[in-house]
C-alpha positions in Angstrom: -0.1 0.0 0.0 1.3 3.5 -0.8 2.6 5.6 1.9 -0.3 8.3 1.2 -3.1 5.7 1.5 -1.6 4.2 4.6 -1.5 7.6 6.2 -5.1 8.3 5.0 -6.3 5.0 6.7 -4.4 5.9 9.8 -5.8 9.3 9.9 -9.5 8.0 9.3 -9.1 5.3 12.0 -7.9 8.0 14.6 -10.9 10.2 13.6 -13.4 7.3 13.9 -12.2 6.6 17.4 -12.3 10.1 18.6 -15.7 11.0 17.0 -17.8 7.7 17.4 -18.1 8.4 21.0 -19.9 11.7 20.2 -22.8 10.0 18.2 -25.9 9.3 20.2 -26.9 5.7 20.3 -29.0 5.0 17.0 -29.4 2.4 14.3 -27.2 4.7 12.2 -24.3 4.5 14.9 -24.9 0.8 15.0 -24.7 0.6 11.2 -21.4 2.8 11.2 -19.9 0.6 13.9 -20.6 -2.6 12.3 -19.2 -1.5 8.9 -16.0 -0.3 10.6 -15.7 -3.6 12.3 -16.4 -5.6 9.1 -13.8 -3.5 7.2 -11.2 -3.9 10.2 -11.8 -7.6 10.4 -11.5 -8.2 6.7 -8.2 -6.3 6.5 -6.8 -8.1 9.5 -7.8 -11.5 8.4 -6.6 -10.9 4.7 -3.2 -9.7 6.0 -2.8 -12.6 8.3 -3.5 -15.0 5.4 -1.2 -13.0 3.0 2.0 -11.8 4.9 4.9 -10.0 3.7 5.1 -8.4 0.2 1.6 -8.2 -1.5 -0.7 -8.2 1.8 -1.0 -4.3 2.1 -2.0 -3.6 -1.5 -4.2 -6.6 -1.9 -6.0 -6.1 1.4 -6.6 -2.4 0.4 -7.9 -3.5 -3.0 -10.3 -6.1 -1.2 -11.7 -3.4 0.9 -12.2 -1.3 -2.1 -14.1 -4.0 -3.7 -16.3 -4.9 -0.9 -19.3 -3.1 -2.6 -19.3 -5.8 -5.1 -20.7 -8.4 -2.7 -23.1 -5.9 -1.1 -26.8 -6.5 -1.5 -28.3 -4.4 -4.5 -31.1 -2.0 -4.3 -34.6 -2.2 -5.9 -37.6 0.0 -5.9 -39.3 2.6 -8.0 -39.0 6.3 -7.6 -41.3 7.9 -5.0 -40.4 11.4 -5.9 -40.5 13.9 -8.8 -38.0 16.5 -7.6 -37.9 20.3 -8.0 -39.0 21.6 -11.5 -36.7 22.7 -14.0 -36.3 26.5 -14.1 -36.7 27.0 -10.2 -33.9 28.3 -8.1 -31.6 25.8 -6.6 -32.0 25.8 -2.7 -28.8 26.8 -1.0 -27.3 24.6 1.7 -24.3 24.0 3.9 -23.2 20.3 4.6 -20.0 18.9 5.9 -17.5 17.0 3.5 -15.6 13.8 3.9 -13.1 15.9 6.1 -15.8 17.7 8.2 -15.4 21.0 6.3 -18.6 22.9 5.6 -19.4 23.3 1.9 -22.2 25.5 0.5 -23.8 25.4 -2.9 -23.4 29.2 -3.1 -19.6 28.7 -3.1 -19.7 27.5 -6.5 -21.8 30.4 -8.0 -20.2 31.4 -11.5 -19.8 27.5 -12.3 -22.3 24.9 -13.4 -23.0 22.4 -10.7 -23.9 18.6 -11.3 -25.7 18.0 -8.0 -25.8 14.2 -7.4 -28.1 12.6 -4.8 -27.3 8.9 -4.3 -28.7 6.4 -1.7 -25.7 5.0 0.1 -21.8 4.7 0.2 -20.7 1.1 -0.4 -23.6 -0.2 -2.4 -23.0 -1.4 -5.7 -24.7 1.0 -8.2 -23.6 4.1 -6.0 -19.9 2.9 -6.3 -20.2 2.4 -10.1 -22.0 5.7 -10.6 -19.5 8.0 -8.7 -16.5 6.1 -10.1 -17.8 7.0 -13.6 -18.0 10.9 -12.7 -14.5 10.6 -11.0 -13.2 9.0 -14.3 -14.8 11.9 -16.3 -13.6 14.8 -14.0 -11.6 16.4 -16.8 -14.5 16.4 -19.1 -16.7 18.1 -16.5 -14.0 20.7 -15.9 -13.8 21.4 -19.5 -17.4 22.6 -19.4 -16.9 24.6 -16.3 -19.0 22.1 -14.2 -18.4 21.2 -10.5 -19.5 17.7 -9.5 -20.9 17.6 -6.0 -22.3 14.5 -4.5 -24.7 14.1 -1.5 -26.1 10.9 0.6 -27.4 10.5 4.1 -24.3 8.6 5.1 -21.9 10.3 7.8 -18.9 12.2 7.0 -16.9 9.3 8.4 -18.2 6.9 6.1 -17.7 9.3 3.1 -13.9 9.8 4.3 -13.4 6.0 4.1 -15.3 5.3 0.9 -13.6 8.4 -0.8 -10.2 6.9 0.3 -10.7 3.5 -1.1 -12.5 4.6 -4.3 -10.1 7.3 -5.1 -13.0 10.0 -5.2 -11.7 13.6 -5.2 -14.9 15.7 -5.7 -16.9 16.7 -2.7 -18.9 13.8 -0.8 -21.4 15.8 1.3 -23.1 14.4 4.5 -26.8 15.0 4.7 -26.7 13.0 8.0 -28.1 15.5 10.5 -31.0 16.3 10.3 -31.1 13.2 8.3 -32.1 13.9 4.7 -32.8 17.6 5.2 -31.4 18.7 1.8 -32.8 15.9 0.1 -36.3 16.9 1.3 -35.5 20.4 0.2 -34.8 19.1 -3.3 -37.8 16.6 -3.1 -35.7 13.5 -3.4 -36.1 11.9 -0.2 -37.5 8.5 -0.1 -39.8 8.2 3.0 -40.0 4.5 2.9 -36.4 3.6 3.1 -34.5 6.5 4.9 -32.3 7.6 1.9 -32.6 9.7 -1.3 -33.6 8.8 -4.8 -30.7 8.3 -7.2 -31.3 12.0 -8.6 -29.1 14.5 -10.7 -29.5 18.2 -11.0 -27.8 20.5 -13.5 -27.6 23.9 -11.9 -26.3 26.9 -14.1 -23.9 29.5 -13.0 -26.7 31.8 -11.8 -28.1 29.0 -9.4 -31.1 28.0 -11.8 -32.0 24.2 -12.2 -31.5 23.6 -15.9 -32.0 19.8 -15.9 -33.3 17.0 -13.4 -33.4 13.4 -13.7 -34.4 10.8 -11.2 -33.9 7.3 -12.0 -37.3 5.5 -12.3 -35.7 2.5 -10.6 -33.3 3.1 -7.6 -30.6 0.7 -9.1 -30.7 2.6 -12.5 -27.7 4.9 -13.1 -28.3 8.1 -15.3 -26.7 8.0 -18.8 -23.5 9.9 -18.5 -23.8 10.8 -22.2 -27.1 12.4 -21.7 -25.6 14.5 -18.9 -22.9 15.7 -21.1 -25.3 16.8 -23.8 -27.3 18.6 -21.2 -24.1 20.2 -19.7 -22.9 21.4 -23.3 -26.3 23.0 -23.5 -25.6 25.2 -20.6 
């Protein structure tokens, strides 16, 4: 494992230990703790079974690919979202490092605002990896990618580290789903958002919106680029 990745994991482990005690007892805290334990045990067992040369890199890769064995998501869309032509509601949410990020910071640029259900799930991992791979193309059209889910900043930090995601992952965790509700994409039945994308122009107006008709369906990247070019 590279030194930078090792340092990042050590930093995340320390932050988790420091901040986990501050979370109130809840199903969300239990889920985060279980995920942390799964990842830690997976890494420990793999290193034990594969000592010396290749253990670090391969254990990191195995953690990064945990999403492939996670249960898939099913379900039709429950919301229609905000209408095209309306002002995009401003918000401030913490990123993977706990730094507050506001939509208004990006005025003067186009913004692709991505709501996705959960870190570590199969479709979400594939979707955001595609956007990461196409960052230069988004930048070519003066477009900032921002992604939001109801996961905590701690989960975002770990996920960004293993998936090499560099654009902001914002935590709509507390109050849970508040921003998703403002954008009318919060699924009441399951406690997370629709898979939705808003394209917001440099003046803060919604110019395009797509909500996946089925939660596992990823929006067409080519259609998104065509809409961005139109901005």
